[in-house]
N, C-alpha and C positions, 0 to 999 in steps of 0.2 A: 330081403335085400341086404347085403352086407355093407359095412361102412366103406369098403373100397369101390363099390359099384356106384355109378352115377344114375340119377333118375332121368329118364327120357324127357325131352323138353315139353312135350304135350302133357305128361304127368305133372311136371313142375308147374305149368300154367294152371292146370286143373286144381292142384293143391292150393295155389295162391288165390284163385277165385273162391275156392271153398272156404279158406281162412278169412278172406275179406267179407264174404257173404255172412259168415257167422258173426264177424265183428259188427257188421251193419245191423244184424238181427239183435245182438246184445245192446247196441247203442240205441235202438228204437224200443227197448223195453221188453224184448222177447215176445213179440206178438205172434199169434197163430195165423196161418193162412197167407203169409206174405213171402213164402220161400222163393217163389219164382221171381218176384220183384227184387228181392235181395240178391238173388243169383245174377239177374240181368244187370243190376246196378254194379255189382262187383266185377262182372265180366267186362262191362264198359270201361270201368276205371282201370282195370289191368291192361286192357287193350290200348287205352290212351297212353299209359305209362310205357308200354312196349313200343309204341309208335314214336315216342320222343324219349330216348334213353337217358338224356340228362335230367329227366324228371324222376328217375329211379328213386324210390323211397327206401332208406336204410331199414334193415330188419328191426322190428319192434317199434318203428315210428307209426304214429296214428295218422289216418286220413282226417282232414278237417272239412266239414261241410261249409259251403258258402252260405253266408247269412242272407 
Protein backbone atom coordinates (compact mmCIF):
# COMPACT_ATOMS: atom_id res chain seq x y z
CA UNK A 1 0.00 0.00 0.00
CA UNK A 2 1.45 3.34 -0.95
CA UNK A 3 1.57 6.40 1.28
CA UNK A 4 -1.16 8.05 -0.79
CA UNK A 5 -3.64 5.21 -0.37
CA UNK A 6 -5.91 5.10 2.63
CA UNK A 7 -6.62 2.02 4.66
CA UNK A 8 -10.23 0.75 4.54
CA UNK A 9 -12.09 1.39 7.80
CA UNK A 10 -12.41 -2.30 8.70
CA UNK A 11 -8.65 -2.79 8.28
CA UNK A 12 -8.00 0.28 10.42
CA UNK A 13 -10.24 -1.07 13.19
CA UNK A 14 -8.61 -4.50 12.94
CA UNK A 15 -5.17 -2.90 13.26
CA UNK A 16 -6.23 -0.84 16.28
CA UNK A 17 -7.63 -3.96 17.97
CA UNK A 18 -4.45 -5.87 17.16
CA UNK A 19 -2.24 -3.12 18.60
CA UNK A 20 -4.37 -2.80 21.74
CA UNK A 21 -4.46 -6.58 22.28
CA UNK A 22 -0.67 -6.63 22.01
CA UNK A 23 -0.42 -3.80 24.54
CA UNK A 24 -2.70 -5.69 26.95
CA UNK A 25 -0.57 -8.81 26.49
CA UNK A 26 2.60 -6.85 27.28
CA UNK A 27 0.98 -5.10 30.26
CA UNK A 28 0.06 -8.51 31.71
CA UNK A 29 3.62 -9.79 31.44
CA UNK A 30 3.34 -11.61 28.10
CA UNK A 31 1.41 -14.67 29.34
CA UNK A 32 0.73 -17.59 27.02
CA UNK A 33 -2.76 -18.89 26.30
CA UNK A 34 -4.58 -15.57 26.78
CA UNK A 35 -4.68 -14.40 23.17
CA UNK A 36 -8.45 -14.62 22.80
CA UNK A 37 -9.08 -12.87 26.11
CA UNK A 38 -6.76 -10.04 25.11
CA UNK A 39 -8.33 -9.76 21.66
CA UNK A 40 -11.86 -9.64 23.08
CA UNK A 41 -10.90 -7.05 25.68
CA UNK A 42 -9.25 -4.90 23.01
CA UNK A 43 -12.22 -5.31 20.68
CA UNK A 44 -14.56 -4.22 23.46
CA UNK A 45 -12.46 -1.16 24.30
CA UNK A 46 -12.17 -0.08 20.67
CA UNK A 47 -15.91 -0.55 20.14
CA UNK A 48 -16.66 1.55 23.23
CA UNK A 49 -14.41 4.33 21.96
CA UNK A 50 -16.05 4.20 18.53
CA UNK A 51 -19.49 4.45 20.13
CA UNK A 52 -18.53 7.66 21.96
CA UNK A 53 -16.19 9.62 19.66
CA UNK A 54 -15.34 12.25 22.28
CA UNK A 55 -13.56 9.46 24.20
CA UNK A 56 -11.07 9.08 21.32
CA UNK A 57 -7.62 8.48 22.72
CA UNK A 58 -4.75 10.32 21.02
CA UNK A 59 -2.12 8.18 19.27
CA UNK A 60 0.46 6.94 21.72
CA UNK A 61 -1.76 7.43 24.76
CA UNK A 62 -2.05 4.43 27.03
CA UNK A 63 -5.25 2.94 28.32
CA UNK A 64 -5.55 2.87 32.10
CA UNK A 65 -7.12 -0.03 33.94
CA UNK A 66 -9.73 0.76 36.55
CA UNK A 67 -8.49 -0.04 40.02
